[in-house]
C-alpha positions in Angstrom: 0.0 0.0 0.0 1.1 3.5 -0.8 2.2 6.0 1.9 -0.6 8.1 3.4 -0.8 11.9 3.4 -2.2 13.8 6.4 -3.5 17.3 6.6 -4.6 19.3 9.7 -7.3 22.0 10.0 -7.1 25.7 10.9 -10.2 26.8 13.0 -10.6 30.2 11.4 -13.9 30.7 13.3 -12.2 30.3 16.7 -11.2 27.4 18.8 -12.3 26.0 22.2 -12.1 23.0 24.5 -15.6 22.3 23.4 -17.0 21.7 19.9 -17.3 25.0 18.1 -20.2 25.5 15.6 -19.9 26.4 11.9 -20.3 24.8 8.5 -23.5 24.2 6.6 -26.5 26.0 8.0 -24.5 28.4 10.1 -25.1 32.1 10.0 -22.7 35.0 10.7 -22.2 35.4 14.5 -23.3 31.9 15.5 -19.8 30.4 15.5 -17.3 31.5 18.2 -14.7 30.1 20.4 -12.7 30.7 23.6 -9.6 31.2 21.5 -10.1 33.8 18.8 -8.8 33.0 15.3 -5.9 35.4 15.5 -2.8 35.0 13.3 -0.8 34.4 16.5 -3.0 31.4 17.6 -3.5 30.0 14.1 0.2 30.3 13.6 0.8 28.1 16.7 -1.4 25.4 15.1 0.2 25.7 11.7 3.7 25.5 13.1 2.7 22.5 15.3 1.2 20.7 12.3 4.4 21.4 10.3 6.6 20.2 13.1 4.6 17.0 13.5 4.8 16.1 9.8 1.4 17.1 8.4 1.6 18.1 4.8 -1.0 20.8 4.7 -3.8 22.5 6.6 -7.4 23.1 5.4 -9.1 26.4 6.0 -12.9 26.6 5.6 -14.9 29.1 3.7 -18.2 30.8 4.6 -19.8 33.8 6.3 -19.1 32.2 9.7 -15.3 32.2 9.5 -12.3 34.4 8.4 -11.5 34.6 4.7 -9.3 31.7 3.8 -7.2 33.4 1.1 -6.2 36.4 3.3 -5.6 34.3 6.4 -3.4 31.7 4.8 -1.4 34.3 2.9 -0.5 35.7 6.3 0.3 32.3 7.7 2.9 31.5 5.0 5.1 34.1 6.7 5.2 32.2 10.0 5.7 28.7 8.5 8.3 27.1 6.3 6.9 24.0 4.5 3.3 23.6 5.4 0.9 23.8 2.5 -2.5 25.5 2.7 -5.6 23.8 1.4 -7.6 27.0 0.8 -11.4 26.5 0.4 -13.0 28.9 -2.0 -16.3 29.3 -3.9 -16.2 29.8 -7.7 -19.4 31.9 -7.6 -17.8 34.6 -5.5 -14.8 35.4 -7.8 -14.1 35.2 -11.5 -12.0 32.4 -13.0 -9.2 34.6 -14.5 -8.6 36.5 -11.3 -8.7 33.2 -9.3 -6.1 31.7 -11.6 -4.0 34.8 -11.2 -4.3 34.8 -7.4 -3.4 31.1 -7.3 -0.3 31.7 -9.4 0.8 34.6 -7.2 0.2 32.5 -4.1 2.4 29.7 -5.5 5.2 32.1 -6.3 5.2 33.9 -3.1 4.9 30.8 -0.9 7.3 28.6 -3.0 4.5 26.2 -4.1 2.5 25.8 -0.9 -1.0 26.3 -2.3 -3.7 23.5 -2.6 -7.3 24.4 -3.5 -10.5 23.0 -2.1 -13.3 24.0 -4.5 -16.6 24.5 -2.6 -19.6 24.9 -4.9 -21.8 26.0 -2.1 -24.7 24.0 -0.6 -26.8 26.8 0.8 -28.7 29.1 -1.5 -29.4 31.6 1.3 -25.8 32.1 2.0 -24.9 32.3 -1.7 -27.4 35.0 -2.2 -25.8 37.1 0.5 -22.7 37.1 -1.7 -24.7 38.0 -4.8 -25.1 34.5 -6.3 -28.6 33.6 -7.2 -28.1 30.3 -9.1 -29.7 27.1 -7.9 -27.7 24.1 -6.8 -27.4 22.3 -10.1 -26.6 25.6 -11.9 -23.8 26.2 -9.3 -22.3 22.9 -10.1 -22.5 23.6 -13.9 -20.8 26.9 -13.3 -18.1 25.2 -11.2 -17.3 22.9 -14.2 -17.0 25.9 -16.5 -14.8 27.7 -13.9 -12.4 24.8 -13.5 -12.2 24.3 -17.2 -11.1 27.9 -17.7 -8.7 27.9 -14.7 -7.0 24.7 -15.7 -6.5 26.0 -19.3 -5.1 29.2 -18.0 -2.6 27.4 -15.7 -1.6 25.4 -18.8 -0.6 28.6 -20.5 -3.5 28.8 -23.0 -5.2 31.9 -24.1 -8.8 31.3 -23.3 -12.1 32.3 -25.0 -15.1 30.8 -23.2 -18.7 31.6 -23.9 -20.6 29.3 -21.6 -24.0 29.2 -20.0 -22.7 30.8 -16.8 -19.3 32.2 -17.5 -17.7 34.3 -20.3 -14.1 35.3 -20.8 -12.3 36.6 -23.9 -8.6 36.6 -24.5 -7.9 35.5 -20.9 -4.2 34.6 -20.3 -1.8 34.6 -17.4 1.5 36.5 -17.8 3.1 34.1 -15.2 2.1 30.5 -14.7 1.9 28.8 -11.3 4.7 26.3 -10.7 3.4 23.8 -10.0 -0.3 24.2 -10.7 -2.2 23.8 -7.4 -3.8 20.4 -6.8 -7.6 20.6 -6.9 -9.6 19.1 -4.1 -13.4 18.8 -4.4 -16.2 17.1 -2.6 -19.9 16.5 -3.2 -22.4 13.7 -3.0 -25.0 14.7 -5.6 -25.1 13.5 -9.2 -24.1 16.9 -10.4 -21.1 17.0 -8.1 -19.9 13.6 -9.3 -19.8 14.8 -12.9 -17.6 17.8 -12.0 -15.3 15.6 -9.8 -14.8 13.1 -12.6 -13.7 15.8 -15.1 -11.7 18.2 -13.0 -10.7 16.9 -9.6 -7.3 15.7 -8.5 -8.4 14.6 -5.1 -12.1 13.8 -4.3 -12.9 14.4 -0.6 -15.7 12.7 1.3 -16.8 13.3 4.8 -16.2 10.6 7.4 -19.0 8.1 6.7 -18.7 4.4 7.7 -16.3 2.4 5.5 -19.0 0.7 3.4 -20.6 4.0 2.5 -17.2 5.5 1.7 -16.4 2.5 -0.6 -19.7 3.2 -2.5 -18.6 6.8 -3.1 -15.1 5.8 -4.2 -16.5 3.2 -6.6 -18.9 5.8 -7.9 -16.3 8.6 -8.6 -13.8 6.1 -9.8 -16.1 4.8 -12.5 -17.2 8.3 -13.6 -13.5 9.4 -13.8 -12.6 6.3 -15.8 -15.3 7.2 -18.3 -13.5 10.5 -18.8 -10.1 8.7 -19.2 -9.0 10.0 -15.8 -7.8 8.7 -12.4 -8.6 10.5 -9.1 -7.0 10.3 -5.7 -9.4 10.0 -2.7 -9.3 11.8 0.7 -11.5 11.9 3.8 -12.4 14.6 6.2 -12.6 13.5 9.9 -12.1 14.7 13.4 -10.0 12.7 15.8 -9.9 11.9 19.5 -6.8 9.7 20.1 -5.4 8.8 23.6 -3.1 6.3 25.2 -6.0 4.1 26.0 -9.4 3.5 24.5 -11.1 4.4 27.8 -9.4 7.8 27.9 -10.4 8.6 24.4 -14.1 7.7 25.0 -14.1 9.6 28.2 -13.0 12.7 26.2 -15.8 12.1 23.7 -18.3 11.9 26.6 -16.9 15.1 28.0 -17.6 16.9 24.7 -21.1 15.4 24.5 -22.0 16.4 28.1 -21.1 20.0 27.3 -23.6 20.1 24.4 -26.9 21.8 25.5 -29.9 19.8 24.2 -31.5 23.0 23.2 -28.5 23.9 21.1 -28.5 20.5 19.5 -32.1 20.9 18.6 -31.6 24.4 17.2 -28.5 23.3 15.1 -30.3 20.3 13.7 -33.3 22.3 12.7 -30.9 24.6 10.8 -29.1 21.8 9.2 -32.4 20.2 8.1 -32.8 23.1 5.7 -29.4 22.5 4.0 -29.5 21.7 0.3 -26.3 19.6 0.7 -26.6 15.9 0.0 -23.5 15.3 2.0 -25.0 17.2 5.0 -28.2 15.1 4.7 -26.0 11.9 4.9 -24.2 13.3 8.0 -27.5 14.0 9.8 -28.7 10.4 9.0 -25.7 9.0 10.9 -27.1 10.3 14.2 -30.7 10.3 13.3 -30.9 14.1 13.2 -29.8 14.7 16.8 -30.4 11.4 18.6 -27.6 11.0 21.2 -28.4 7.4 22.2 -26.2 5.6 19.7 -23.4 7.7 18.4 -20.7 5.1 17.8 -21.9 4.3 14.3 -19.1 2.0 13.4 -16.3 0.7 15.7 -14.2 3.7 16.8 -16.3 6.1 14.5 -18.3 8.6 16.6 -21.0 10.9 15.1 -21.2 13.3 18.1 -19.4 16.2 16.5 -22.2 16.6 14.0 -24.8 17.2 16.7 -23.7 20.9 16.9 -21.6 21.4 13.8 -22.3 21.4 10.1 -20.1 19.8 7.6 -17.8 17.0 8.7 -19.5 15.5 11.8 -17.7 12.3 12.7 -14.5 11.5 14.7 -12.0 8.7 15.0 -12.1 7.8 18.7 -10.0 5.3 20.5 -6.5 4.4 21.5 -3.7 5.3 19.1 -3.6 1.8 17.8 -7.4 1.6 17.3 -7.4 4.9 15.4 -4.5 3.7 13.3 -6.5 0.5 12.6 -9.5 2.4 11.3 -7.3 4.7 9.2 -5.7 1.6 7.7 -9.2 0.2 7.0 -10.1 3.3 5.0 -6.8 3.2 3.2 -7.5 -0.4 2.0 -10.7 1.0 0.3 -8.6 3.6 -1.6 -8.3 6.6 0.7 -4.9 8.1 0.4 -5.3 11.5 2.1 -6.8 12.4 5.5 -7.9 15.9 6.5 -8.2 15.8 10.3 -9.1 18.1 13.2 -9.6 18.0 16.9 -10.8 19.8 20.0 -8.9 22.0 20.7 -6.9 21.9 17.4 -3.5 22.7 19.0 -3.5 20.0 21.7 -5.2 17.4 19.6 -2.6 17.8 16.8 0.0 16.6 19.3 -2.1 13.7 20.5 -2.5 12.4 16.9 1.0 13.4 15.7 2.8 11.8 18.7 0.4 8.9 19.2 -1.0 7.7 15.9 1.5 8.7 13.3 4.3 6.7 14.9 2.1 3.6 14.8 1.4 4.1 11.1 5.1 4.8 10.5 6.0 1.4 12.0 3.5 -0.2 9.6 5.1 1.4 6.6 2.0 3.5 5.9 3.4 7.0 6.7 6.7 8.8 6.4 7.2 12.3 7.8 7.4 15.0 5.1 10.1 17.0 6.9 9.0 16.6 10.5 11.7 17.6 13.0 12.0 17.2 16.8 10.5 19.9 19.0 13.0 22.7 19.8 15.0 22.4 22.9 13.1 23.6 26.0 9.6 23.0 24.6 7.2 20.4 26.0 4.5 19.1 23.7 1.0 19.6 25.0 0.2 15.9 25.0 3.0 15.4 27.4 1.9 18.0 29.9 
């Protein structure tokens, strides 16, 4: 089996020792944290991820968080190797400017940009940004957008007169080197077609292995019909400890801190989401039922009670978490985009606990990780 790639997450809506809201169905002002999303704090997380051997860090996009482009551009100045998986929405910026921005980011960061294309699952939020297309139209526009951007990155002069986008004589004076890898997720038929044509890495949220396999088979067959091959990644949270009991005790602590009224309110909001992926996430915990949240051995759906988007966590001892990661890998998952609560401390738990297990199995090799500087004590050891 090939070596795995691990990315971490930057909580640009704020961080806490409890689950912070955000994601699909969130509105501005509803997501907050005990630790504001300052460059100083996000820089701590980014440098920790870099030290531990994570390849990149995902930043979300939406009205509930800081802008991903601006934030990550600042963070390139306090990191050395970490790549930034910048989430952005094609409906909010033109393809030529996007291609130019990406090329600039690549030059100024020495090639540390990855792009997570988010079509947008909520019409209400899209309209706030001036986008009045429906869901299927947004996916069609995303396809046009990616076609233009990829051609520009290849050095072409582009004339495009599509249903949703139009450019004439578009050309970049300086090309990105290398062209950023495109990450993309979506569970609807329209999303699958875009993924098959333009995606480098197809991302799924953390569903049980059998459901993940169905998605992989679906996208793989669509891509094959286009004469293409696609890598696969998964977005999950993680709670890893020295023992299984310690990990599940932490999950229980997070659950006890969730106000039932808050769970109900969040689930009511998420029920209005147009996202097929969000619907599948809600089904994992029966739209807010807290009685049976371990939906697969060591896979916990508790995060999704109060948070939109990715709502499941790997929970268990370092070995148990590594086992489940290996199970996903056998299905075809090569990249893992992870997060924890809080993001700083949980990065240490995973990086010092799970990654060494995977390294011994020959499934992971550090991409430039180095020991902590003299005089520092990792949080997991405190």
